[in-house]
LOMARLO-401724 format. One record per residue (C-alpha): residue in one letter; y, z, x. Coordinates in pm, 1 decimal, decimal comma, padded with zeros to 6 digits, m for minus. Layout:
<pts>
PT A Y Z X $
...
</pts>
This chain:
<pts>
PT P m01568,9 18506,2 07771,0 $
PT K m01921,8 18458,6 07633,7 $
PT G m01917,8 18079,8 07667,9 $
PT A m01969,3 17868,0 07974,5 $
PT Y m01904,8 17516,9 08092,1 $
PT F m02101,3 17323,5 08352,6 $
PT G m01976,7 16983,2 08461,0 $
PT F m02053,2 16729,6 08726,6 $
PT D m01890,8 16408,6 08843,1 $
PT I m01916,0 16152,7 09121,6 $
PT V m01547,5 16174,2 09213,1 $
PT P m01495,9 16469,9 09451,6 $
PT I m01118,3 16498,6 09401,6 $
PT G m01161,1 16575,9 09030,3 $
PT I m01423,9 16839,8 09103,5 $
PT S m01198,6 16996,4 09367,7 $
PT W m00904,7 17008,0 09129,3 $
PT A m01111,1 17158,2 08844,6 $
PT S m01266,0 17419,2 09073,5 $
PT R m00925,4 17524,8 09207,5 $
PT H m00736,1 17523,8 08878,0 $
PT I m01000,0 17610,5 08618,0 $
PT S m01290,1 17795,0 08783,6 $
PT S m01046,9 18018,5 08968,6 $
PT Q m00922,2 18149,5 08631,8 $
PT F m01246,8 18114,5 08436,3 $
PT P m01547,8 18181,4 08661,5 $
PT N m01782,1 18084,7 08375,8 $
PT F m01655,8 17724,8 08414,1 $
PT K m01841,2 17555,5 08699,5 $
PT F m01793,4 17208,1 08844,8 $
PT A m02021,8 17022,2 09085,5 $
PT H m01990,7 16701,9 09281,5 $
PT V m02295,2 16476,1 09255,4 $
PT D m02316,7 16197,4 09511,7 $
PT L m02435,7 15920,8 09277,7 $
PT F m02400,8 15559,3 09382,2 $
PT N m02156,2 15353,4 09180,3 $
PT K m02050,1 15025,0 09338,6 $
PT H m01694,1 15064,4 09208,2 $
PT Y m01628,2 15441,8 09207,4 $
PT N m01863,8 15576,7 09475,0 $
PT P m02004,0 15290,6 09685,0 $
PT K m02135,6 15527,4 09955,3 $
PT G m02323,4 15745,1 09704,7 $
PT K m02669,8 15850,1 09814,5 $
PT L m02838,1 15910,4 09476,2 $
PT S m02939,7 15667,5 09202,8 $
PT A m02817,7 15724,7 08846,4 $
PT E m03148,7 15581,4 08716,9 $
PT A m03340,5 15869,9 08874,0 $
PT F m03089,1 16155,2 08883,9 $
PT Q m03213,2 16475,3 08721,4 $
PT F m02933,5 16679,1 08567,7 $
PT P m02924,8 17010,0 08760,8 $
PT Y m02996,0 17227,4 08456,0 $
PT P m03309,1 17368,5 08292,6 $
PT D m03452,4 17227,3 07970,2 $
PT S m03284,4 17327,6 07641,5 $
PT T m02981,7 17483,1 07812,7 $
PT F m02685,8 17345,7 07619,4 $
PT D m02548,0 17362,8 07268,3 $
PT F m02311,5 17077,9 07344,5 $
PT V m02308,9 16788,7 07592,2 $
PT F m01993,4 16580,0 07633,6 $
PT L m01959,2 16251,1 07822,3 $
PT K m01616,5 16091,2 07829,0 $
PT S m01606,3 15748,5 07986,1 $
PT V m01942,4 15789,5 08158,7 $
PT F m02152,3 15530,6 07973,5 $
PT T m01862,8 15284,8 08013,8 $
PT H m01955,1 15282,2 08384,2 $
PT L m02335,6 15282,1 08364,5 $
PT L m02577,5 14990,8 08332,2 $
PT P m02849,5 15006,8 08063,9 $
PT L m03124,2 15150,4 08289,4 $
PT S m02896,0 15437,7 08385,5 $
PT I m02788,4 15488,1 08022,8 $
PT R m03155,3 15507,0 07920,1 $
PT H m03221,5 15766,4 08188,6 $
PT Y m02909,9 15970,8 08103,7 $
PT L m03007,1 15977,0 07734,9 $
PT G m03345,3 16121,6 07834,3 $
PT E m03174,1 16383,7 08049,6 $
PT I m02930,6 16467,0 07769,6 $
PT R m03222,7 16518,5 07531,4 $
PT R m03397,5 16736,6 07789,6 $
PT V m03101,8 16970,7 07845,5 $
PT L m02991,6 16994,1 07479,4 $
PT K m03111,8 17280,5 07265,7 $
PT P m03296,9 17165,3 06950,6 $
PT S m02983,4 17237,0 06745,4 $
PT G m02751,3 17083,3 07009,0 $
PT R m02503,7 16799,7 06982,2 $
PT C m02385,7 16532,0 07222,3 $
PT L m02048,7 16361,2 07193,0 $
PT L m01999,0 16052,7 07405,5 $
PT T m01765,3 15759,8 07447,3 $
PT I m01879,1 15405,2 07514,3 $
PT F m01789,4 15038,2 07473,4 $
PT L m02017,6 14916,6 07193,4 $
PT L m02079,9 14547,4 07148,9 $
PT N m02125,8 14422,3 06793,9 $
PT D m02010,8 14117,3 06595,6 $
PT E m01658,2 14252,6 06553,3 $
PT S m01600,1 14364,0 06912,8 $
PT L m01755,4 14048,0 07059,4 $
PT D m01539,0 13829,1 06836,3 $
PT L m01225,5 14016,2 06943,3 $
PT V m01325,3 13995,7 07311,1 $
PT H m01390,2 13620,9 07288,3 $
PT R m01055,2 13565,0 07112,3 $
PT G m00876,6 13742,6 07398,9 $
PT H m00769,9 14057,4 07210,7 $
PT S m00954,6 14306,9 07430,3 $
PT S m00783,0 14506,3 07702,9 $
PT I m01120,1 14493,5 07882,2 $
PT P m01266,7 14143,9 07859,2 $
PT L m01638,0 14217,8 07886,9 $
PT L m01731,7 13850,0 07922,2 $
PT H m02009,6 13855,6 08183,2 $
PT E m02367,6 13910,0 08065,3 $
PT L m02576,0 14121,4 08300,2 $
PT D m02907,0 14302,1 08247,0 $
PT G m02872,4 14343,8 07869,2 $
PT C m02505,6 14437,7 07870,9 $
PT R m02165,7 14283,9 07935,8 $
PT V m01943,1 14373,2 08227,2 $
PT L m01585,4 14316,8 08330,3 $
PT D m01668,6 14217,3 08688,6 $
PT P m02015,5 14098,1 08792,2 $
PT Q m01934,5 14178,9 09158,0 $
PT F m01862,6 14543,4 09063,3 $
PT P m02049,2 14580,4 08734,1 $
PT E m01991,2 14955,5 08695,2 $
PT T m01614,2 14899,0 08672,1 $
PT A m01651,4 14856,1 08293,7 $
PT V m01971,7 14813,2 08093,0 $
PT G m02034,1 14740,3 07725,5 $
PT I m02373,8 14769,3 07561,5 $
PT P m02495,3 14613,0 07236,3 $
PT E m02484,5 14866,6 06956,1 $
PT T m02840,4 14777,6 06852,6 $
PT S m02964,6 14832,2 07209,7 $
PT L m02799,5 15171,1 07227,9 $
PT A m02960,4 15273,0 06896,9 $
PT T m03300,6 15175,3 07038,4 $
PT L m03236,5 15368,4 07361,2 $
PT C m03129,6 15677,1 07164,7 $
PT N m03439,0 15660,4 06947,6 $
PT S m03665,2 15622,3 07252,4 $
PT A m03501,8 15927,5 07411,2 $
PT G m03557,0 16141,1 07101,3 $
PT L m03194,9 16136,7 06987,6 $
PT N m03045,5 16053,4 06649,0 $
PT L m02720,9 15861,7 06631,6 $
PT L m02522,3 16031,7 06355,4 $
PT P m02291,4 15821,6 06140,4 $
PT P m02018,3 15732,2 06135,5 $
PT V m01949,4 15557,9 06464,3 $
PT H m01579,1 15587,2 06537,5 $
PT Y m01492,4 15249,5 06683,7 $
PT G m01216,4 15232,0 06942,5 $
PT S m00922,6 15006,2 07013,3 $
PT W m01051,5 14878,1 07351,1 $
PT C m01154,8 14543,4 07203,1 $
PT G m00835,8 14490,4 07003,3 $
PT R m00920,4 14659,4 06673,6 $
PT K m00621,8 14741,6 06455,0 $
PT S m00786,9 15048,0 06298,6 $
PT Y m00930,6 15307,4 06537,7 $
PT M m00953,3 15675,1 06626,8 $
PT S m00940,9 15644,5 07005,6 $
PT Y m00950,4 15391,0 07285,0 $
PT Q m01328,2 15402,9 07340,3 $
PT D m01597,5 15410,3 07073,6 $
PT I m01707,2 15766,7 06990,0 $
PT L m02063,9 15867,6 06902,6 $
PT L m02235,1 16190,3 06803,0 $
PT L m02603,7 16242,5 06886,5 $
PT T m02854,1 16510,8 06791,3 $
PT P m03211,7 16570,4 06901,4 $
PT T m03476,4 16437,1 06664,5 $
PT S m03685,6 16701,3 06493,4 $
</pts>
């Protein structure tokens, strides 16, 4: 009863469902549709992810969670989202996110054909499944993500929990899982 949840997404049907089935029972859980452009998931979107300001005041949240969001954003949008995450996190806050990280192991598995998502096309500092619809699935180099986190004022806490998406035999989940905290 004392907690709250605020979520947004670009897919209206999910927001509708959550509002009807969750907010109706828990009014402290709020869901909002944001009309962000995504060539694959919301091609008629009016807003740009690279410039979108999260609709929350600074230092609002103890916890920020992004599941399968960065897997559909290009590096400029990821950089911007990391800055927004840092802005809305409290100094003691945490961010848990999932992503497709590119490193020697994942790239080797992708090139050998073991990945369920063959991120083979290089584009703007990342790799994508489909260059015609790049936001369908995006992987970012692990070193690039670390640099983006650092620039945004976020620490990447070890360990990274690598996923099975690229064909790993040992994994915790499908996507790679990261935990971030604000820098002091």
